[in-house]
C-alpha positions, 0 to 999 in steps of 0.5 A: 469535496467528497472524500473517498471512504478508505479502509486499511488492512494490516497484519503488524505495526502498520507503519504505512498505515500510519503515514496514510492516516497522517496524510488524511488528517489534512482537510483537503486530502481526498481520502478518509480513513474510516477503519483499520482491519487486521487479520491478527488480533495482536497486530500493534497497529490496531492500538495505534489506529484506535488511539487516533479515533479510527475504528478498528476490527479483527478478522482472524484468518485462523478462525476460519476453515479456509480462505473462502470463509475468511475472505467472505467475512473480510469483505462483509466487514470492509463493506460494513464500513462503507469502503470505497477504496481498500489499502493493503499495508503490510497485510500478510495474506495472499488474497484469492482471485475472487476476492481481488475481483471484488475490489479490483480497481479500488484496492492498492498495495505497496511492495518494497521493490521497484516492480516488476523486479523482485516480487514476493518476499525477501525483496532486499535480499533479492536486490543485493543478490542481483547486484542492482545499484538502485532499489526502491518501492512501488505502489500499484493496483492489486490484481489476481496475480501477485505484485503484478498490478498496474503501477501508480508511483515508484520510489528509488534509493541508491544501493550502497556497497556496505548495505545489508538487507536491513540497512537497505530496507531502512533506507526504503521505508521513509520513501514508502511513507512518502509515495503511498499517501501520494498514490492514494490521493491520486486515486481518491481524487479521480486523477488516476484509475485502472483500465485493464493492465494500465493506469489511466489519467484524468484531464488533469493528471499528476505531473510526471515529475511527481510520479517518482520519488528519489532519495539519496543518502543525504536528502529526499528529492522529488523529481 
């Protein structure tokens, strides 16, 4: 099996990066994490990745006069690792449409809400203000419009009456760590791809009951 060379972009500790790296340690996982790149030199996830023997690089956005110069450098570094797939894992930079088009259909992101609801920042505050009873996270293909790409996998959790933004985010995070490796495997194996504004599946698609992760306060249930 040819494993798809995958680069992860981070800005901080990169907990979703860690879940992808751990999943890719399995010999039958269809993606290989070849590098972790940060836009901040002090990103804590860089040290963790290096300790696991993964190549790391920094493309500091503050060192460039504008977005175009930054993204041109970022693209060169990504391409230098022979990347076939790019995963955003807490990468706190809005990418321009030009950059997104370079990697369209090959770039994934995880967002801490059930898209299309609650795009952008402060998603748990948005969810609590809206009074929803279920919240969650989404892995999607990246498109020029922020948080709007075709959806690969979603995970849902209950919203409890006593929840704060922090407690709700803490309940969602383990689900993020479950669904991101699953979504990357779907794309890297060829079981799912992007066509226009849709996800299309191969002749052997992921079963529907594996496309959503539900978690209760007591346990995680797939289905």
